[in-house]
C-alpha positions in Angstrom: -16.1 36.8 8.1 -18.8 34.5 8.8 -18.6 31.4 10.6 -19.5 29.2 7.8 -16.6 30.5 5.8 -14.2 29.7 8.9 -15.6 26.3 9.2 -15.6 25.6 5.7 -11.9 26.6 5.3 -10.8 24.8 8.4 -12.4 21.5 7.1 -11.1 21.8 3.2 -7.8 22.9 4.5 -7.2 20.1 7.0 -8.8 17.8 4.3 -6.0 19.0 1.8 -3.1 19.1 4.1 -4.3 15.1 5.2 -4.5 14.0 1.5 -0.7 15.0 0.9 1.0 12.2 3.4 -1.9 10.0 2.1 -0.2 9.4 -1.2 2.7 7.6 0.6 2.7 4.2 2.2 5.0 4.9 5.2 4.5 6.8 8.3 1.6 9.2 8.5 0.6 8.1 5.2 0.2 4.5 6.1 -2.1 5.5 9.2 -4.2 7.5 7.2 -4.6 4.6 4.4 -5.8 2.4 7.6 -8.3 5.0 8.7 -9.5 5.9 5.2 -12.4 3.6 5.5 -14.8 6.1 3.8 -12.5 6.9 1.0 -12.6 10.6 2.0 -9.0 11.2 1.4 -8.1 10.9 -2.5 -5.3 8.9 -3.9 -3.5 10.4 -6.5 -1.4 8.4 -9.0 -0.1 11.1 -11.3 3.3 11.2 -9.9 5.9 9.2 -7.7 5.9 7.2 -5.6 3.4 5.0 -7.4 2.2 6.4 -11.0 -0.4 4.6 -12.6 1.0 2.6 -15.4 -1.7 0.3 -16.4 -4.5 0.8 -18.7 -7.7 -1.2 -17.6 -10.2 -2.9 -19.8 -13.7 -4.0 -19.0 -15.1 -6.7 -21.4 -18.2 -8.8 -21.1 -19.7 -11.9 -22.9 -23.0 -13.3 -22.9 -24.2 -17.2 -22.4 -27.2 -18.5 -24.4 -29.8 -21.0 -23.1 -27.7 -23.9 -24.3 -24.5 -22.6 -22.5 -22.6 -21.5 -25.7 -20.3 -18.2 -24.7 -20.2 -15.2 -26.9 -17.2 -13.6 -27.8 -15.8 -10.9 -25.5 -16.7 -7.5 -26.2 -14.8 -4.3 -24.9 -17.1 -1.8 -22.9 -15.6 1.7 -24.2 -15.4 3.9 -21.1 -11.7 5.8 -22.1 -11.5 7.9 -25.1 -8.3 8.8 -26.9 -7.4 12.2 -25.5 -6.9 15.6 -27.4 -5.4 19.0 -26.6 -8.8 20.6 -26.0 -9.2 17.9 -22.9 -6.9 20.0 -20.9 -9.4 22.8 -20.9 -12.8 21.0 -21.1 -13.0 17.0 -20.9 -16.5 16.3 -19.4 -15.8 12.4 -19.9 -12.9 12.1 -17.2 -15.7 11.8 -14.6 -16.6 8.5 -16.2 -13.0 7.6 -16.6 -12.1 8.6 -12.9 -14.9 6.4 -11.5 -13.6 3.3 -13.6 -10.3 3.6 -12.5 -11.3 4.5 -8.8 -13.5 1.4 -8.7 -10.5 -0.8 -9.8 -8.3 0.4 -7.5 -11.0 0.2 -4.6 -12.0 -3.5 -5.5 -8.0 -4.1 -5.7 -7.3 -2.7 -2.4 -10.4 -4.3 -1.0 -8.8 -7.7 -2.0 -5.6 -6.9 -0.6 -7.1 -6.0 2.6 -9.2 -9.1 2.9 -6.0 -11.2 2.3 -4.2 -9.5 4.7 -7.1 -10.4 7.3 -6.6 -13.7 6.4 -9.8 -14.1 4.3 -9.7 -16.9 1.6 -11.0 -15.0 -1.3 -10.5 -17.9 -3.7 -12.9 -20.2 -2.0 -15.3 -17.3 -0.7 -16.0 -14.8 -3.6 -19.5 -14.2 -2.2 -17.9 -12.1 0.2 -16.2 -9.4 -2.7 -19.2 -10.2 -5.0 -21.5 -8.1 -2.7 -18.8 -5.1 -2.6 -19.9 -1.7 -4.1 -17.1 -2.1 -7.2 -18.1 -5.6 -8.1 -21.7 -4.6 -8.4 -20.9 -1.6 -10.3 -19.2 -3.5 -12.8 -21.8 -5.7 -12.8 -24.5 -3.2 -13.5 -22.3 -1.5 -16.0 -22.2 -4.5 -18.1 -25.5 -5.2 -17.6 -26.6 -2.1 -19.3 -24.8 -3.2 -22.5 -27.1 -4.5 -25.2 -28.1 -8.2 -24.7 -27.7 -11.0 -27.3 -31.1 -13.0 -28.6 -31.5 -15.8 -26.3 -29.2 -14.4 -23.9 -29.5 -16.6 -20.4 -26.5 -14.9 -18.6 -23.8 -12.4 -18.8 -19.8 -12.6 -17.3 -17.8 -9.7 -17.3 -13.7 -9.4 -16.8 -11.4 -6.7 -16.1 -8.2 -6.8 -17.9 -4.8 -5.2 -17.2 -2.6 -3.8 -19.8 0.9 -2.6 -19.3 1.3 0.6 -21.0 5.1 -0.1 -21.7 4.1 -3.4 -23.4 1.0 -3.1 -25.6 1.7 -5.8 -27.8 1.6 -8.3 -24.8 -1.6 -10.1 -23.9 -3.4 -8.2 -21.1 -3.2 -9.7 -17.7 -6.6 -11.1 -16.0 -7.8 -9.1 -12.8 -11.2 -10.5 -12.7 -13.4 -12.8 -14.4 -16.9 -13.0 -12.6 -19.0 -16.0 -12.9 -22.0 -15.8 -14.9 -24.9 -13.8 -13.6 -28.4 -14.3 -14.6 -30.0 -11.6 -16.9 -33.8 -12.2 -16.1 -33.6 -9.6 -13.1 -32.5 -6.9 -15.8 -35.5 -7.3 -18.3 -38.8 -5.8 -17.6 
């Protein structure tokens, strides 16, 4: 057996074993969450103790030269599932990225609040985060309306058990200039 296989097995075995307690918010899991600065350990939300119970929607709108805002438009990133998806589901990566970005953004804001950062009055501190900039990039990729000066995006949370209720606002960005987007 080669050393490469032994080393790889040890690394991936350790990663797998550490990812199990990472799913829990007590004891070793809490300590691992504090140490997971580079997000090397995955957080799964399929099962208890904290299953995913919400759907998230990414919406955007344009602001024209006179300040008039368009209607919100949804960016469709999650498609309805079918039986074949259990075997072949190439879109799952896009869906997973969006869910992970929302989760990472929420964790970052929670951590900032715990550290005493006033995130309401200092939005520039979280506006330079990777999740925020990725959401902005995705929103800026959508087609522009004519005479658009800036674009705004928002993330909405819809509880699965209450689809008739209005979604809750998770984040509403400021309007970002679109001039940098155009060639």
